[in-house]
GUTORLUM-741608 format. One record per residue (C-alpha): residue in three letters; x, y, z. Coordinates in nm, 3 decimals, always signed. Layout:
<recs>
REC type      xx      yy      zz
REC  ALA       X       Y       Z
...
</recs>
This chain:
<recs>
REC type      xx      yy      zz
REC  UNK  +0.040  -1.625  +0.035
REC  UNK  +0.005  -1.393  -0.263
REC  UNK  +0.298  -1.152  -0.292
REC  UNK  +0.352  -0.849  -0.515
REC  UNK  +0.714  -0.778  -0.613
REC  UNK  +0.787  -0.431  -0.754
REC  UNK  +1.122  -0.387  -0.928
REC  UNK  +1.202  -0.017  -0.992
REC  UNK  +1.543  -0.107  -1.142
REC  UNK  +1.498  +0.164  -1.407
REC  UNK  +1.330  +0.405  -1.165
REC  UNK  +0.971  +0.475  -1.063
REC  UNK  +0.699  +0.725  -1.148
REC  UNK  +0.327  +0.718  -1.079
REC  UNK  +0.228  +0.633  -1.436
REC  UNK  +0.485  +0.351  -1.451
REC  UNK  +0.353  +0.194  -1.129
REC  UNK  -0.008  +0.220  -1.245
REC  UNK  +0.077  +0.070  -1.584
REC  UNK  +0.271  -0.220  -1.430
REC  UNK  -0.013  -0.307  -1.191
REC  UNK  -0.269  -0.292  -1.473
REC  UNK  -0.047  -0.515  -1.685
REC  UNK  -0.033  -0.758  -1.391
REC  UNK  -0.409  -0.796  -1.385
REC  UNK  -0.550  -0.506  -1.181
REC  UNK  -0.913  -0.430  -1.265
REC  UNK  -0.889  -0.182  -1.552
REC  UNK  -1.252  -0.069  -1.536
REC  UNK  -1.227  +0.016  -1.164
REC  UNK  -0.893  +0.194  -1.211
REC  UNK  -1.015  +0.400  -1.509
REC  UNK  -1.332  +0.499  -1.324
REC  UNK  -1.128  +0.618  -1.026
REC  UNK  -0.881  +0.814  -1.241
REC  UNK  -1.160  +0.965  -1.450
REC  UNK  -1.318  +1.098  -1.130
REC  UNK  -1.019  +1.327  -1.063
REC  UNK  -0.912  +1.415  -1.419
REC  UNK  -1.032  +1.294  -1.758
REC  UNK  -1.054  +0.955  -1.926
REC  UNK  -0.695  +0.824  -1.916
REC  UNK  -0.530  +0.676  -2.222
REC  UNK  -0.385  +0.327  -2.170
REC  UNK  -0.183  +0.202  -2.464
REC  UNK  +0.062  -0.076  -2.535
REC  UNK  +0.412  +0.047  -2.622
REC  UNK  +0.763  -0.095  -2.642
REC  UNK  +1.065  +0.029  -2.451
REC  UNK  +1.398  -0.109  -2.580
REC  UNK  +1.213  -0.415  -2.707
REC  UNK  +0.999  -0.480  -2.399
REC  UNK  +0.621  -0.458  -2.433
REC  UNK  +0.465  -0.241  -2.160
REC  UNK  +0.152  -0.042  -2.077
REC  UNK  +0.174  +0.338  -2.095
REC  UNK  -0.077  +0.539  -1.891
REC  UNK  -0.144  +0.897  -2.001
REC  UNK  -0.374  +1.103  -1.778
REC  UNK  -0.429  +1.376  -2.041
REC  UNK  -0.409  +1.645  -1.774
REC  UNK  -0.282  +2.001  -1.737
REC  UNK  -0.033  +2.152  -1.489
REC  UNK  -0.153  +2.314  -1.166
REC  UNK  -0.021  +2.435  -0.830
REC  UNK  -0.219  +2.326  -0.524
REC  UNK  -0.189  +2.298  -0.147
REC  UNK  -0.250  +1.976  +0.043
REC  UNK  -0.598  +2.105  +0.133
REC  UNK  -0.679  +2.156  -0.237
REC  UNK  -0.560  +1.808  -0.331
REC  UNK  -0.742  +1.630  -0.047
REC  UNK  -1.061  +1.818  -0.131
REC  UNK  -1.035  +1.691  -0.488
REC  UNK  -0.984  +1.337  -0.360
REC  UNK  -1.287  +1.365  -0.134
REC  UNK  -1.502  +1.485  -0.424
REC  UNK  -1.402  +1.171  -0.614
REC  UNK  -1.489  +0.940  -0.321
REC  UNK  -1.806  +0.788  -0.477
REC  UNK  -1.595  +0.652  -0.763
REC  UNK  -1.287  +0.533  -0.570
REC  UNK  -1.276  +0.225  -0.341
REC  UNK  -1.252  +0.345  +0.021
REC  UNK  -0.921  +0.165  +0.100
REC  UNK  -0.764  +0.311  -0.216
REC  UNK  -0.884  +0.660  -0.131
REC  UNK  -0.742  +0.634  +0.223
REC  UNK  -0.414  +0.514  +0.076
REC  UNK  -0.405  +0.806  -0.169
REC  UNK  -0.460  +1.048  +0.121
REC  UNK  -0.158  +0.901  +0.300
REC  UNK  +0.057  +0.924  -0.013
REC  UNK  -0.015  +1.296  -0.048
REC  UNK  +0.048  +1.351  +0.321
REC  UNK  +0.392  +1.193  +0.268
REC  UNK  +0.456  +1.429  -0.021
REC  UNK  +0.333  +1.729  +0.175
REC  UNK  +0.563  +1.645  +0.467
REC  UNK  +0.858  +1.620  +0.227
REC  UNK  +0.770  +1.946  +0.047
REC  UNK  +0.740  +2.134  +0.378
REC  UNK  +1.069  +1.987  +0.494
REC  UNK  +1.236  +2.120  +0.179
REC  UNK  +1.047  +2.446  +0.112
REC  UNK  +0.882  +2.535  +0.445
REC  UNK  +0.518  +2.530  +0.557
REC  UNK  +0.227  +2.601  +0.320
REC  UNK  +0.428  +2.457  +0.034
REC  UNK  +0.251  +2.408  -0.296
REC  UNK  +0.286  +2.075  -0.466
REC  UNK  +0.387  +2.215  -0.805
REC  UNK  +0.448  +1.912  -1.033
REC  UNK  +0.313  +1.659  -0.780
REC  UNK  +0.001  +1.869  -0.722
REC  UNK  -0.089  +1.866  -1.090
REC  UNK  -0.383  +1.668  -1.224
REC  UNK  -0.160  +1.397  -1.368
REC  UNK  +0.002  +1.327  -1.030
REC  UNK  -0.339  +1.311  -0.857
REC  UNK  -0.469  +1.073  -1.121
REC  UNK  -0.152  +0.861  -1.110
REC  UNK  -0.169  +0.824  -0.732
REC  UNK  -0.540  +0.743  -0.732
REC  UNK  -0.486  +0.499  -1.019
REC  UNK  -0.191  +0.322  -0.855
REC  UNK  -0.367  +0.290  -0.518
REC  UNK  -0.684  +0.161  -0.681
REC  UNK  -0.488  -0.086  -0.894
REC  UNK  -0.307  -0.221  -0.588
REC  UNK  -0.638  -0.255  -0.404
REC  UNK  -0.796  -0.458  -0.685
REC  UNK  -0.498  -0.697  -0.707
REC  UNK  -0.577  -0.822  -0.355
REC  UNK  -0.222  -0.924  -0.261
REC  UNK  -0.122  -1.021  +0.094
REC  UNK  +0.224  -0.864  +0.107
REC  UNK  +0.454  -0.648  -0.103
REC  UNK  +0.828  -0.659  -0.164
REC  UNK  +0.999  -0.346  -0.298
REC  UNK  +1.334  -0.415  -0.462
REC  UNK  +1.609  -0.145  -0.464
REC  UNK  +1.499  +0.183  -0.626
REC  UNK  +1.723  +0.330  -0.896
REC  UNK  +1.739  +0.709  -0.862
REC  UNK  +1.966  +0.825  -1.146
REC  UNK  +2.222  +1.103  -1.110
REC  UNK  +2.310  +1.451  -1.238
REC  UNK  +2.100  +1.768  -1.246
REC  UNK  +1.727  +1.806  -1.308
REC  UNK  +1.495  +2.099  -1.372
REC  UNK  +1.166  +2.176  -1.198
REC  UNK  +0.942  +2.459  -1.073
REC  UNK  +1.215  +2.581  -0.837
REC  UNK  +1.490  +2.576  -1.103
REC  UNK  +1.768  +2.321  -1.122
REC  UNK  +1.821  +2.059  -0.850
REC  UNK  +2.055  +1.767  -0.781
REC  UNK  +1.919  +1.419  -0.846
REC  UNK  +1.748  +1.271  -0.654
REC  UNK  +1.515  +1.569  -0.618
REC  UNK  +1.504  +1.710  -0.263
REC  UNK  +1.144  +1.590  -0.210
REC  UNK  +1.231  +1.242  -0.337
REC  UNK  +1.527  +1.222  -0.100
REC  UNK  +1.312  +1.338  +0.194
REC  UNK  +1.046  +1.076  +0.122
REC  UNK  +1.296  +0.793  +0.083
REC  UNK  +1.480  +0.896  +0.401
REC  UNK  +1.174  +0.802  +0.610
REC  UNK  +1.072  +0.500  +0.404
REC  UNK  +1.335  +0.241  +0.491
REC  UNK  +1.360  +0.153  +0.121
REC  UNK  +1.694  +0.068  -0.038
REC  UNK  +1.810  +0.300  -0.319
REC  UNK  +2.097  +0.303  -0.570
REC  UNK  +2.216  +0.575  -0.808
REC  UNK  +2.241  +0.347  -1.112
REC  UNK  +2.433  +0.409  -1.432
REC  UNK  +2.195  +0.646  -1.611
REC  UNK  +2.191  +1.024  -1.595
REC  UNK  +1.865  +1.200  -1.523
REC  UNK  +1.578  +1.174  -1.273
REC  UNK  +1.462  +0.812  -1.269
REC  UNK  +1.252  +0.818  -0.950
REC  UNK  +1.003  +1.104  -0.905
REC  UNK  +0.856  +1.224  -0.574
REC  UNK  +0.525  +1.067  -0.674
REC  UNK  +0.692  +0.732  -0.745
REC  UNK  +0.889  +0.746  -0.420
REC  UNK  +0.578  +0.825  -0.213
REC  UNK  +0.380  +0.540  -0.370
REC  UNK  +0.660  +0.288  -0.311
REC  UNK  +0.703  +0.412  +0.047
REC  UNK  +0.329  +0.376  +0.116
REC  UNK  +0.312  +0.031  -0.042
REC  UNK  +0.610  -0.082  +0.168
REC  UNK  +0.430  +0.012  +0.493
REC  UNK  +0.132  -0.202  +0.401
REC  UNK  +0.339  -0.517  +0.357
REC  UNK  +0.701  -0.588  +0.427
REC  UNK  +0.965  -0.584  +0.155
REC  UNK  +1.179  -0.884  +0.246
REC  UNK  +1.554  -0.893  +0.190
REC  UNK  +1.536  -1.269  +0.127
REC  UNK  +1.219  -1.361  -0.055
REC  UNK  +1.054  -1.700  +0.002
REC  UNK  +1.030  -1.950  -0.280
REC  UNK  +0.744  -1.861  -0.512
REC  UNK  +0.556  -1.943  -0.830
REC  UNK  +0.503  -1.652  -1.070
REC  UNK  +0.134  -1.587  -1.139
REC  UNK  +0.154  -1.268  -1.347
REC  UNK  +0.418  -1.029  -1.481
REC  UNK  +0.350  -0.670  -1.587
REC  UNK  +0.551  -0.376  -1.718
REC  UNK  +0.465  -0.008  -1.685
REC  UNK  +0.633  +0.229  -1.932
REC  UNK  +0.782  +0.570  -1.869
REC  UNK  +0.771  +0.849  -2.125
REC  UNK  +1.133  +0.835  -2.237
REC  UNK  +1.249  +0.563  -2.476
REC  UNK  +1.629  +0.537  -2.473
REC  UNK  +1.754  +0.286  -2.731
REC  UNK  +1.949  +0.049  -2.506
REC  UNK  +1.769  +0.071  -2.172
REC  UNK  +1.405  -0.035  -2.122
REC  UNK  +1.240  +0.254  -1.938
REC  UNK  +0.993  +0.028  -1.755
REC  UNK  +0.897  -0.076  -1.403
REC  UNK  +0.829  -0.446  -1.357
REC  UNK  +0.567  -0.593  -1.127
REC  UNK  +0.519  -0.961  -1.050
REC  UNK  +0.233  -1.128  -0.865
REC  UNK  +0.359  -1.451  -0.715
REC  UNK  +0.228  -1.728  -0.493
REC  UNK  +0.475  -1.826  -0.224
REC  UNK  +0.551  -2.198  -0.201
REC  UNK  +0.761  -2.199  +0.114
REC  UNK  +0.925  -1.981  +0.378
REC  UNK  +1.250  -1.796  +0.327
REC  UNK  +1.407  -1.967  +0.630
REC  UNK  +1.461  -2.335  +0.710
REC  UNK  +1.232  -2.580  +0.537
REC  UNK  +0.922  -2.669  +0.737
REC  UNK  +0.950  -2.376  +0.981
REC  UNK  +0.706  -2.083  +0.981
REC  UNK  +0.862  -1.765  +0.838
REC  UNK  +0.992  -1.507  +1.081
REC  UNK  +0.885  -1.142  +1.067
REC  UNK  +0.992  -0.834  +1.259
REC  UNK  +0.773  -0.557  +1.397
REC  UNK  +0.800  -0.260  +1.632
REC  UNK  +0.565  -0.215  +1.928
REC  UNK  +0.460  +0.141  +2.014
REC  UNK  +0.298  +0.208  +2.353
REC  UNK  +0.169  +0.500  +2.556
REC  UNK  -0.047  +0.541  +2.869
REC  UNK  -0.339  +0.786  +2.869
REC  UNK  -0.584  +0.883  +3.144
REC  UNK  -0.750  +1.192  +2.998
REC  UNK  -0.888  +1.064  +2.667
REC  UNK  -1.247  +0.952  +2.611
REC  UNK  -1.346  +0.612  +2.474
REC  UNK  -1.481  +0.775  +2.157
REC  UNK  -1.146  +0.943  +2.089
REC  UNK  -0.958  +0.618  +2.154
REC  UNK  -1.185  +0.427  +1.916
REC  UNK  -1.132  +0.692  +1.647
REC  UNK  -0.756  +0.687  +1.706
REC  UNK  -0.736  +0.308  +1.670
REC  UNK  -0.920  +0.331  +1.338
REC  UNK  -0.674  +0.599  +1.221
REC  UNK  -0.375  +0.384  +1.321
REC  UNK  -0.506  +0.091  +1.117
REC  UNK  -0.573  +0.315  +0.816
REC  UNK  -0.215  +0.443  +0.842
REC  UNK  -0.069  +0.094  +0.808
REC  UNK  -0.054  -0.049  +1.163
REC  UNK  -0.054  -0.429  +1.179
REC  UNK  -0.269  -0.414  +1.493
REC  UNK  -0.386  -0.160  +1.749
REC  UNK  -0.550  -0.206  +2.088
REC  UNK  -0.645  -0.034  +2.416
REC  UNK  -0.607  -0.213  +2.750
REC  UNK  -0.757  -0.081  +3.077
REC  UNK  -0.491  -0.017  +3.343
REC  UNK  -0.454  +0.144  +3.686
REC  UNK  -0.205  +0.431  +3.676
REC  UNK  -0.028  +0.622  +3.953
REC  UNK  -0.242  +0.749  +4.242
REC  UNK  -0.502  +0.487  +4.148
REC  UNK  -0.620  +0.671  +3.838
REC  UNK  -0.790  +0.452  +3.574
REC  UNK  -0.642  +0.478  +3.226
REC  UNK  -0.561  +0.289  +2.907
REC  UNK  -0.247  +0.136  +2.760
REC  UNK  -0.258  +0.211  +2.387
REC  UNK  -0.051  -0.040  +2.190
REC  UNK  +0.026  -0.027  +1.816
REC  UNK  +0.211  -0.301  +1.628
REC  UNK  +0.372  -0.192  +1.303
REC  UNK  +0.653  -0.252  +1.060
REC  UNK  +0.980  -0.078  +1.155
REC  UNK  +0.960  +0.148  +0.848
REC  UNK  +0.627  +0.288  +0.972
REC  UNK  +0.725  +0.348  +1.337
REC  UNK  +0.803  +0.719  +1.312
REC  UNK  +0.492  +0.802  +1.112
REC  UNK  +0.266  +0.608  +1.351
REC  UNK  +0.433  +0.749  +1.664
REC  UNK  +0.365  +1.100  +1.535
REC  UNK  +0.005  +1.002  +1.459
REC  UNK  -0.037  +0.856  +1.810
REC  UNK  +0.092  +1.179  +1.965
REC  UNK  -0.140  +1.391  +1.752
REC  UNK  -0.456  +1.182  +1.803
REC  UNK  -0.408  +1.114  +2.176
REC  UNK  -0.225  +1.428  +2.290
REC  UNK  +0.036  +1.216  +2.468
REC  UNK  +0.385  +1.357  +2.531
REC  UNK  +0.577  +1.032  +2.495
REC  UNK  +0.562  +0.712  +2.290
REC  UNK  +0.762  +0.406  +2.396
REC  UNK  +0.908  +0.205  +2.110
REC  UNK  +1.006  -0.158  +2.160
REC  UNK  +1.204  -0.210  +1.838
REC  UNK  +1.250  -0.515  +1.616
REC  UNK  +1.039  -0.770  +1.797
REC  UNK  +1.051  -1.105  +1.621
REC  UNK  +0.729  -1.289  +1.555
REC  UNK  +0.653  -1.612  +1.377
REC  UNK  +0.380  -1.595  +1.117
REC  UNK  +0.204  -1.868  +0.926
REC  UNK  +0.223  -1.883  +0.550
REC  UNK  -0.104  -1.764  +0.401
REC  UNK  -0.297  -1.811  +0.082
REC  UNK  -0.632  -1.678  -0.036
REC  UNK  -0.865  -1.886  -0.253
REC  UNK  -1.224  -1.848  -0.370
REC  UNK  -1.493  -2.091  -0.254
REC  UNK  -1.820  -2.122  -0.446
REC  UNK  -2.145  -2.135  -0.249
REC  UNK  -2.515  -2.111  -0.331
REC  UNK  -2.775  -1.933  -0.118
REC  UNK  -3.134  -1.854  -0.216
REC  UNK  -3.065  -1.971  -0.570
REC  UNK  -2.770  -1.734  -0.614
REC  UNK  -2.413  -1.854  -0.665
REC  UNK  -2.104  -1.659  -0.560
REC  UNK  -1.734  -1.724  -0.530
REC  UNK  -1.620  -1.576  -0.198
REC  UNK  -1.258  -1.543  -0.079
REC  UNK  -1.123  -1.748  +0.211
REC  UNK  -0.783  -1.696  +0.376
REC  UNK  -0.597  -2.018  +0.467
REC  UNK  -0.320  -2.047  +0.728
REC  UNK  -0.053  -2.311  +0.655
REC  UNK  +0.197  -2.484  +0.881
REC  UNK  +0.421  -2.778  +0.789
REC  UNK  +0.248  -2.806  +0.453
REC  UNK  -0.105  -2.837  +0.591
REC  UNK  -0.395  -2.597  +0.652
REC  UNK  -0.447  -2.547  +1.026
REC  UNK  -0.690  -2.255  +1.017
REC  UNK  -0.909  -2.069  +0.769
REC  UNK  -1.140  -1.771  +0.772
REC  UNK  -1.385  -1.627  +0.522
REC  UNK  -1.322  -1.263  +0.426
REC  UNK  -1.589  -1.054  +0.595
REC  UNK  -1.669  -0.774  +0.347
REC  UNK  -1.750  -0.998  +0.044
REC  UNK  -1.957  -1.223  +0.272
REC  UNK  -2.142  -0.920  +0.409
REC  UNK  -2.219  -0.798  +0.056
REC  UNK  -2.362  -1.139  -0.037
REC  UNK  -2.561  -1.148  +0.289
REC  UNK  -2.714  -0.808  +0.207
REC  UNK  -2.799  -0.931  -0.144
REC  UNK  -2.968  -1.253  -0.025
REC  UNK  -3.121  -1.129  +0.301
REC  UNK  -2.941  -1.404  +0.495
REC  UNK  -2.760  -1.316  +0.822
REC  UNK  -2.391  -1.257  +0.759
REC  UNK  -2.291  -1.510  +1.028
REC  UNK  -2.480  -1.776  +0.833
REC  UNK  -2.300  -1.683  +0.510
REC  UNK  -1.965  -1.699  +0.691
REC  UNK  -2.053  -2.041  +0.835
REC  UNK  -2.150  -2.183  +0.495
REC  UNK  -1.837  -2.048  +0.326
REC  UNK  -1.605  -2.184  +0.593
REC  UNK  -1.777  -2.524  +0.602
REC  UNK  -1.736  -2.552  +0.225
REC  UNK  -1.371  -2.447  +0.255
REC  UNK  -1.299  -2.714  +0.518
REC  UNK  -1.468  -2.974  +0.296
REC  UNK  -1.224  -2.886  +0.018
REC  UNK  -0.925  -2.906  +0.254
REC  UNK  -1.024  -3.250  +0.386
REC  UNK  -1.076  -3.414  +0.047
</recs>
């Protein structure tokens, strides 16, 4: 299993997260193209912070004040240049920020600093960088917030900023004040970390791992004795966090509701929305309700940190008045790794990703990733099921050697 560990020990901001992921090996060309679509060509330079080499991302943008509608429209206009999963993730990040801003300032809040071009570019860049890294899970270590008083569009405020505190309150992330005065974690940084944590669990006890890549993203300030950087590590897990030889244990919440007045088209759309919002799984089961009425049991499996957000989304999409939550269900999951397998079809060679499931040190299942196989099928004119079969046969050959 490939794991991303983000360590915001010295705080977190959008540019720091983007820089750290780029330094870890995210596809720079794809990230720059996505950021350029919402602002201008970003500057990515190598700097040092208290002796540590890091990447500094500068969006070269100007301040602005926008509503959520304005920001999402700008994101939609950039869609041809941003990978679809990254764009959907960026939408969710801004929805988190908007919820926090409205909680603090009331409805129709403007984003002020986080609605400026640099924040839009930072969020698009960070989401695109994460997408290109292709990790299986993410661990977010404790976030350092700083302390004291800061200054923003609404005047002075206590640190953490009200919006940052509101975002972290719903995230489930662990935070500490730290020993340094000033704002170390921005609302943009908090929203990105919160979104990343809903996509893959941040474990309290990490499994054993081998470090594949280490990257540092630099902040603007350069204090002499403290490296103003965020560290990211891409690692390959080599064993579970629990007892040796046992599959690792995970915890999820199960959200359920019964509906009898929603069409199949609406249910299908809702399930797609739940998955985009970070659900682990979503399904609809036909049931017979009271008085013999036919209906559906809608079930969503998610990480505990995402329960509230997904319950609200279920209520909004389905119009239901109540969501049952079965909290902290334990499940056993296999360790997973992803490796490329080279195949040749119609004289063309490609390396396509395959996900392997491990138990007791051996592969017991594997599956070719669908989207890359589909792209190769479209290129060669071969049915996608045939491409999948060839990839998986080649993968099993490698396992059995």
